[in-house]
C-alpha positions as a Markdown table, in Angstrom:
| # | Residue | x | y | z |
|---|---|---|---|---|
| 1 | Met | -23.5 | -41.8 | -2.3 |
| 2 | Arg | -23.9 | -38.9 | -4.6 |
| 3 | Lys | -21.6 | -36.6 | -6.6 |
| 4 | Lys | -20.9 | -33.4 | -4.7 |
| 5 | Gly | -23.2 | -30.7 | -6.1 |
| 6 | Tyr | -25.8 | -33.2 | -7.4 |
| 7 | Lys | -28.5 | -31.2 | -9.2 |
| 8 | Gly | -31.4 | -33.7 | -9.1 |
| 9 | Arg | -34.8 | -33.3 | -7.4 |
| 10 | Cys | -34.3 | -32.6 | -3.7 |
| 11 | Glu | -36.6 | -32.9 | -0.7 |
| 12 | Lys | -35.7 | -30.7 | 2.3 |
| 13 | Lys | -36.4 | -32.1 | 5.7 |
| 14 | Asp | -36.1 | -30.3 | 9.0 |
| 15 | Leu | -35.0 | -33.0 | 11.5 |
| 16 | Ser | -34.4 | -32.2 | 15.1 |
| 17 | Lys | -31.3 | -34.5 | 15.2 |
| 18 | Cys | -29.8 | -32.7 | 12.2 |
| 19 | Gln | -28.2 | -29.2 | 12.7 |
| 20 | Glu | -28.8 | -28.2 | 9.1 |
| 21 | Val | -31.6 | -28.9 | 6.7 |
| 22 | Cys | -31.4 | -32.5 | 5.5 |
| 23 | Arg | -31.6 | -32.8 | 1.8 |
| 24 | Thr | -32.8 | -36.2 | 0.4 |
| 25 | Tyr | -32.6 | -37.1 | -3.2 |
| 26 | Asp | -34.7 | -40.3 | -3.4 |
| 27 | Ala | -37.3 | -42.3 | -1.6 |
| 28 | Ile | -34.8 | -44.5 | 0.2 |
| 29 | Gln | -32.9 | -41.5 | 1.6 |
| 30 | Ser | -36.1 | -39.8 | 2.7 |
| 31 | Asn | -37.6 | -42.9 | 4.4 |
| 32 | Tyr | -34.3 | -43.7 | 6.1 |
| 33 | Ala | -34.0 | -40.1 | 7.4 |
| 34 | Asp | -37.3 | -40.6 | 9.1 |
| 35 | Ile | -36.2 | -43.9 | 10.6 |
| 36 | Leu | -33.0 | -42.3 | 12.0 |
| 37 | Gln | -35.0 | -39.4 | 13.4 |
| 38 | Asn | -37.3 | -41.8 | 15.3 |
| 39 | Asp | -34.5 | -44.1 | 16.5 |
| 40 | Asn | -33.6 | -43.5 | 20.2 |
| 41 | Asp | -30.1 | -44.9 | 19.7 |
| 42 | Ile | -29.2 | -42.1 | 17.2 |
| 43 | Gln | -28.2 | -38.8 | 18.8 |
| 44 | Lys | -27.1 | -36.7 | 15.8 |
| 45 | Ile | -27.6 | -37.0 | 12.0 |
| 46 | Arg | -25.4 | -35.5 | 9.3 |
| 47 | Cys | -26.6 | -35.8 | 5.7 |
| 48 | Asn | -24.6 | -35.8 | 2.5 |
| 49 | Val | -21.2 | -35.6 | 4.2 |
| 50 | Leu | -18.3 | -34.8 | 1.8 |
| 51 | Leu | -15.6 | -37.5 | 1.5 |
| 52 | Asp | -12.5 | -35.2 | 1.5 |
| 53 | Gly | -9.6 | -36.4 | -0.6 |
| 54 | Leu | -11.4 | -39.2 | -2.4 |
| 55 | Ser | -9.4 | -40.2 | -5.4 |
| 56 | Asp | -12.5 | -41.0 | -7.5 |
| 57 | Gly | -13.8 | -37.4 | -7.4 |
| 58 | Ala | -15.9 | -35.3 | -5.0 |
| 59 | Tyr | -18.6 | -37.5 | -3.5 |
| 60 | Thr | -20.7 | -37.5 | -0.4 |
| 61 | Ser | -21.9 | -40.2 | 2.0 |
| 62 | Asp | -25.7 | -40.2 | 2.6 |
| 63 | Phe | -25.8 | -40.4 | 6.4 |
| 64 | Val | -23.2 | -40.1 | 9.1 |
| 65 | Cys | -24.8 | -40.6 | 12.6 |
| 66 | Val | -23.6 | -40.3 | 16.2 |
| 67 | Lys | -25.0 | -43.2 | 18.2 |
| 68 | Ala | -25.9 | -42.9 | 21.9 |
| 69 | Asp | -22.7 | -44.6 | 22.9 |
| 70 | Gly | -20.7 | -42.0 | 21.0 |
| 71 | Asp | -19.7 | -44.2 | 18.1 |
| 72 | Leu | -20.2 | -43.1 | 14.5 |
| 73 | Met | -22.3 | -45.0 | 12.0 |
| 74 | Val | -22.3 | -44.5 | 8.2 |
| 75 | Arg | -25.1 | -45.5 | 5.8 |
| 76 | Glu | -25.2 | -45.4 | 2.0 |
| 77 | Cys | -28.6 | -45.6 | 0.3 |
| 78 | Val | -28.7 | -47.6 | -3.0 |
| 79 | Phe | -31.5 | -48.9 | -5.2 |
| 80 | Arg | -31.3 | -52.7 | -5.5 |
| 81 | Lys | -31.2 | -52.4 | -9.3 |
| 82 | Phe | -27.9 | -50.5 | -9.2 |
| 83 | Leu | -26.0 | -52.9 | -6.9 |
| 84 | Thr | -24.5 | -54.9 | -9.8 |
| 85 | Lys | -23.4 | -51.8 | -11.7 |
| 86 | Pro | -19.5 | -51.5 | -11.8 |
| 87 | Met | -19.5 | -47.8 | -11.0 |
| 88 | Thr | -21.8 | -48.3 | -8.0 |
| 89 | Ile | -19.6 | -51.1 | -6.7 |
| 90 | Lys | -16.5 | -48.9 | -7.1 |
| 91 | Leu | -18.0 | -45.9 | -5.3 |
| 92 | Leu | -19.4 | -48.0 | -2.4 |
| 93 | Asp | -16.0 | -49.7 | -2.0 |
| 94 | Ala | -14.3 | -46.3 | -2.0 |
| 95 | Ser | -16.8 | -45.0 | 0.6 |
| 96 | Arg | -16.2 | -48.1 | 2.9 |
| 97 | Asp | -12.4 | -47.8 | 2.5 |
| 98 | Tyr | -12.6 | -44.0 | 3.3 |
| 99 | Trp | -14.5 | -44.5 | 6.5 |
| 100 | Leu | -12.4 | -47.5 | 7.6 |
| 101 | Lys | -9.3 | -45.3 | 7.2 |
| 102 | His | -11.0 | -42.8 | 9.5 |
| 103 | Gly | -11.6 | -45.5 | 12.2 |
| 104 | Ile | -15.3 | -46.1 | 11.5 |
| 105 | Ser | -16.3 | -49.7 | 11.2 |
| 106 | Asp | -20.1 | -49.4 | 11.4 |
| 107 | Trp | -20.6 | -48.8 | 7.7 |
| 108 | Gly | -23.6 | -50.3 | 5.8 |
| 109 | Leu | -26.1 | -50.1 | 3.0 |
| 110 | Val | -29.7 | -49.2 | 3.0 |
| 111 | Ile | -31.4 | -50.9 | 0.0 |
| 112 | Asp | -35.0 | -50.7 | -1.2 |
| 113 | Glu | -37.3 | -53.7 | -0.8 |
| 114 | Glu | -38.0 | -56.2 | -3.6 |
């Protein structure tokens, strides 16, 4: 999850399952984009999707994917060292609540290895 308009270092990836250029901002996002690209169960990938109307500010979800059965899947990428930070917890809860209100229950985290 990132603030809309994040100005950090960006890697642009051209993925066949993504209609636009996929911008990744860290190693977790970049590696997970490759995993999604190679997953036969994933039909379409959207990167950095704006959470419209979020009360905490303008933030984006890292990946929103359409699976082969037509269901949507949302994944947020987080470094393990940030999982205990209050702001990270608040934003992840806001993301999960946002997507649950939009009828998407397949929401999860992608975390770096120890």
